[in-house]
C-alpha distance (Angstrom), angle and dihedral (degrees) to the residues before:
residue distance angle dihedral
M1 . . .
F2 3.78 . .
N3 3.79 128.3 .
A4 3.80 111.7 -82.0
L5 3.78 107.1 -95.2
P6 3.82 123.6 178.1
S7 3.78 119.3 -118.0
P8 3.84 116.7 -98.7
G9 3.81 88.4 -122.0
S10 3.83 96.6 50.8
E11 3.83 117.1 124.4
D12 3.80 95.7 -170.8
P13 3.86 108.6 125.1
A14 3.81 91.6 -134.9
D15 3.81 91.2 51.8
L16 3.80 91.9 46.3
A17 3.82 90.1 52.9
I18 3.81 90.7 53.5
L19 3.79 93.7 45.7
A20 3.81 92.0 48.4
G21 3.81 89.9 58.2
L22 3.80 96.2 52.4
R23 3.77 118.5 104.6
V24 3.80 138.2 177.3
V25 3.79 131.0 -128.0
D26 3.80 108.6 -155.4
N27 3.81 116.2 178.3
D28 3.83 93.8 172.0
D29 3.80 89.5 -88.6
D30 3.79 117.0 137.2
D31 3.81 90.8 -111.0
P32 3.84 116.6 51.6
V33 3.81 114.6 -155.7
L34 3.81 120.1 -119.9
L35 3.83 112.6 -147.3
W36 3.79 133.5 -159.4
P37 3.84 117.2 -127.6
D38 3.83 89.4 -94.9
G39 3.81 91.0 56.8
T40 3.81 98.8 -106.3
P41 3.81 116.8 129.5
V42 3.78 119.6 -100.9
D43 3.80 106.6 -115.7
T44 3.81 99.6 -107.9
W45 3.81 92.9 154.6
R46 3.77 133.2 34.0
E47 3.78 136.6 175.9
D48 3.81 110.3 -75.2
Y49 3.83 91.7 7.5
P50 2.90 120.5 121.9
Y51 3.85 88.9 -20.6
G52 3.75 134.7 5.8
E53 3.79 93.6 -114.2
R54 3.77 138.7 12.0
M55 3.81 116.0 -103.8
T56 3.80 109.5 -118.9
R57 3.77 121.2 -125.2
D58 3.82 92.4 -122.5
Y59 3.81 92.5 52.7
Y60 3.80 91.3 47.7
D61 3.82 94.7 47.5
H62 3.81 92.5 47.3
H63 3.80 95.4 51.9
K64 3.79 93.7 39.0
R65 3.80 90.0 56.3
L66 3.81 92.2 50.3
L67 3.79 91.2 50.1
Q68 3.80 92.8 46.2
I69 3.81 89.8 53.6
E70 3.80 87.4 55.8
L71 3.81 89.7 49.3
V72 3.81 89.0 57.5
K73 3.81 89.0 53.0
L74 3.80 89.3 49.3
Q75 3.80 90.4 50.8
N76 3.80 92.2 51.2
W77 3.80 90.7 48.5
V78 3.81 92.0 50.1
K79 3.80 91.3 50.7
D80 3.81 94.0 44.6
T81 3.82 96.0 47.0
G82 3.81 99.0 36.4
Q83 3.79 95.7 -120.2
K84 3.82 121.5 168.8
I85 3.79 115.6 -145.0
V86 3.81 131.1 -179.5
I87 3.80 120.6 -171.8
V88 3.80 118.3 -171.0
F89 3.81 119.7 -156.8
E90 3.79 115.2 -164.8
G91 3.79 135.4 154.1
R92 3.77 146.6 104.6
D93 3.79 121.3 -28.1
A94 3.83 110.9 -88.7
A95 3.80 90.8 15.8
G96 3.82 92.1 127.1
K97 3.81 102.4 -102.9
G98 3.79 94.1 134.6
G99 3.79 94.2 47.7
T100 3.78 91.5 50.8
I101 3.80 91.8 48.6
Q102 3.80 89.6 51.4
R103 3.81 91.5 52.8
V104 3.80 91.5 47.8
A105 3.81 93.1 51.4
Q106 3.82 98.3 33.4
Y107 3.82 97.6 104.8
L108 3.79 99.8 19.9
N109 3.79 128.9 106.4
P110 3.84 109.5 -98.0
R111 3.82 88.2 -148.3
V112 3.80 88.0 63.3
V113 3.81 102.4 30.1
E114 3.80 115.7 43.9
I115 3.81 127.3 -172.4
V116 3.80 113.0 -145.7
A117 3.80 118.2 -164.4
L118 3.80 107.2 161.8
P119 3.81 122.9 -158.6
A120 3.79 123.5 -133.4
P121 3.82 110.7 -56.2
T122 3.80 119.9 -94.2
E123 3.78 122.2 -123.4
R124 3.81 89.1 -98.4
E125 3.80 91.9 50.6
R126 3.80 91.3 49.3
A127 3.80 88.1 59.2
Q128 3.82 93.0 50.9
W129 3.79 129.5 86.5
Y130 3.79 101.4 -72.9
F131 3.82 96.6 -117.4
Q132 3.81 94.2 44.6
R133 3.79 99.4 94.0
Y134 3.80 90.1 50.4
V135 3.80 92.7 48.6
D136 3.81 87.9 59.6
H137 3.83 88.3 65.9
L138 3.79 100.0 45.8
P139 3.82 114.9 123.2
T140 3.75 127.8 -101.4
A141 3.81 122.2 -147.4
G142 3.81 112.3 -48.8
E143 3.81 96.1 20.0
V144 3.80 139.3 111.8
V145 3.81 122.7 -157.3
L146 3.81 122.1 -161.3
F147 3.81 111.3 -160.5
D148 3.81 111.9 -153.1
R149 3.80 91.0 -158.8
S150 3.76 117.3 -18.2
W151 3.79 146.1 -176.3
Y152 3.81 85.7 -34.2
N153 3.80 88.2 82.1
R154 3.79 85.7 91.4
A155 3.80 92.4 58.7
G156 3.82 92.0 47.3
V157 3.77 127.0 23.7
E158 3.80 96.9 13.3
H159 3.79 92.4 51.7
V160 3.80 97.7 41.6
M161 3.82 95.2 43.4
G162 3.80 94.5 43.0
F163 3.81 95.8 -114.8
C164 3.81 90.8 136.4
T165 3.78 133.6 38.6
E166 3.78 123.2 -104.3
E167 3.81 88.4 -111.8
E168 3.82 91.6 53.3
Y169 3.80 90.0 48.4
R170 3.80 93.8 50.5
E171 3.79 91.0 46.0
F172 3.81 89.7 53.5
L173 3.81 91.8 53.2
R174 3.81 89.3 51.7
S175 3.80 98.4 43.4
C176 3.83 102.5 36.7
P177 3.84 95.4 76.6
L178 3.80 88.9 48.9
F179 3.82 91.6 48.8
E180 3.80 91.8 50.5
E181 3.79 91.6 46.4
M182 3.81 87.9 55.1
L183 3.81 89.2 53.7
I184 3.80 91.5 51.6
R185 3.81 92.6 47.4
S186 3.81 90.1 50.6
G187 3.81 89.7 60.3
I188 3.81 99.5 -98.0
V189 3.79 118.2 139.5
L190 3.82 105.7 -137.4
I191 3.81 120.9 -163.4
K192 3.82 121.5 177.0
Y193 3.82 126.2 -162.9
W194 3.79 128.3 -171.1
F195 3.82 115.3 -162.9
S196 3.79 111.0 -147.9
V197 3.81 121.7 -161.8
S198 3.78 130.8 175.3
D199 3.79 123.4 -114.7
E200 3.83 92.3 -112.4
I201 3.80 95.4 50.1
Q202 3.79 93.3 45.9
E203 3.80 90.0 52.7
R204 3.79 92.7 54.0
R205 3.78 92.2 48.0
F206 3.79 89.9 51.4
Q207 3.81 89.0 51.6
Q208 3.79 90.7 50.9
R209 3.79 91.0 51.3
M210 3.80 91.7 48.6
R211 3.81 91.1 55.1
N212 3.79 98.8 38.5
P213 3.84 111.6 81.5
I214 3.81 94.1 -160.2
K215 3.81 92.7 52.4
R216 3.80 100.9 35.1
W217 3.81 90.5 98.0
K218 3.81 87.5 68.4
L219 3.81 91.0 65.5
S220 3.80 106.6 76.4
P221 3.81 129.0 177.6
M222 3.80 85.8 -106.8
D223 3.81 89.7 59.1
L224 3.79 91.3 54.4
E225 3.78 90.4 47.4
S226 3.80 89.7 52.1
R227 3.81 88.6 59.1
K228 3.79 89.6 58.5
R229 3.81 90.3 49.8
W230 3.81 98.5 44.2
V231 3.80 94.5 133.2
E232 3.82 93.4 45.5
Y233 3.81 90.2 53.0
S234 3.81 89.9 47.9
M235 3.80 91.0 53.1
A236 3.81 91.1 46.6
K237 3.81 90.8 51.5
D238 3.81 91.2 50.1
T239 3.81 91.3 51.0
M240 3.79 91.1 46.6
F241 3.81 91.4 52.8
A242 3.79 91.7 47.3
H243 3.83 90.4 57.8
T244 3.82 103.1 33.5
D245 3.82 107.5 30.8
R246 3.81 95.9 99.7
K247 3.78 132.4 162.5
K248 3.82 93.0 -110.4
T249 3.82 94.9 38.8
P250 3.81 106.3 30.3
W251 3.79 128.3 173.5
Y252 3.80 116.7 -121.1
V253 3.81 114.1 -155.2
I254 3.81 120.3 -144.8
D255 3.82 117.9 -158.4
A256 3.80 97.8 -136.3
D257 3.81 103.7 179.4
S258 3.81 85.8 110.7
K259 3.81 111.2 47.4
K260 3.79 94.9 -159.6
R261 3.79 94.1 49.9
A262 3.80 91.5 44.4
R263 3.80 92.5 53.8
L264 3.78 94.9 47.7
N265 3.80 94.0 43.9
C266 3.79 92.8 48.1
I267 3.81 95.3 48.8
R268 3.79 92.3 45.3
H269 3.79 91.8 49.9
L270 3.80 91.6 46.3
L271 3.80 91.3 54.5
Q272 3.80 90.0 50.7
Q273 3.82 92.2 55.5
I274 3.81 95.0 60.9
P275 3.83 122.2 58.5
Y276 3.79 94.9 -142.1
G277 3.78 123.3 169.7
D278 3.79 126.9 -124.1
M279 3.80 96.6 -96.3
R280 3.77 99.4 -179.1
P281 3.83 114.2 -171.0
V282 3.79 116.4 -98.9
E283 3.78 113.4 -107.1
I284 3.80 109.4 -100.0
E285 3.78 126.7 -151.3
L286 3.80 116.0 -153.1
P287 3.82 109.7 -127.7
P288 3.80 120.0 -134.8
R289 3.78 117.6 -94.6
Q290 3.78 118.6 -100.5
P291 3.85 108.8 -93.7
D292 3.79 118.4 -105.4
T293 3.82 108.7 -107.0
G294 3.77 98.6 -179.6
Y295 3.81 100.6 -59.1
K296 3.82 113.0 155.3
R297 3.77 123.4 -161.5
P298 3.81 117.0 -128.3
K299 3.79 116.7 -104.5
K300 3.80 116.1 -87.0
S301 3.78 89.0 -125.6
S302 3.81 89.1 66.0
Q303 3.83 92.4 60.7
R304 3.81 134.1 64.8
F305 3.80 106.7 -118.1
V306 3.78 121.6 -170.1
P307 3.83 110.0 -110.6
E308 3.81 113.1 -101.6
V309 3.79 98.1 -127.9
Y310 3.80 94.9 153.9
């Protein structure tokens, strides 16, 4: 098994001393390294757990590029044919939803592919029909919308944390399949992903976020509370699947213990769900620049240039 690592929520003085000495080395790779106080890496991967071998960076980059080229073709096909696509990303905290969404959208046109990550509802939105604020972000013809969490908040965090009433929760379970069926009948392609991560892996990712100043914002008080309520969230997820995993709107589960594998597997599966055509870009010829007919640029001293510090 893994090295013994205290829980992020532990108040034991000995645990707090260990946690205070942890640090993160992040060289812009997809997998920051968590270090013990003596500088040795925390054992976040071992032979046969969670996979038989570690995926190399070169292998990951090669296959990610091939898949992202296909995503560009998919985007062009969606725009050319007027398709409407909604992709829902749900799952445990620190399961890698956001990183996967970033890799999906990395080289796509934001005017065609939109990422929607809504904040907590306002007082006005709380008084609306529950699905209304999500309907406002549904795609029109030629658009793709990626929901970084979605209307399923009601079946998860709102239910577990008591942010909705039992009646509102039960009504959601009844009405959600009907809502999604309406989307399908309107011509929207709906694809739903659930990112699953083990308890051990989630804990190490939380530790990395705690020690990494550029990623600490990802670790909210709600994330820490979700650790305390692991079983309650598991039960809520099971109930949600029982009511909303339908033949026309199924859930697809991504094993996300390995971020690299999860991203590649998700993108590959996504491409397989949509029968897009090979919309290769039209060859473009760069026109000659307009000839200079006496135009003179203003002096640099008349403009505010950003200092060249680097």
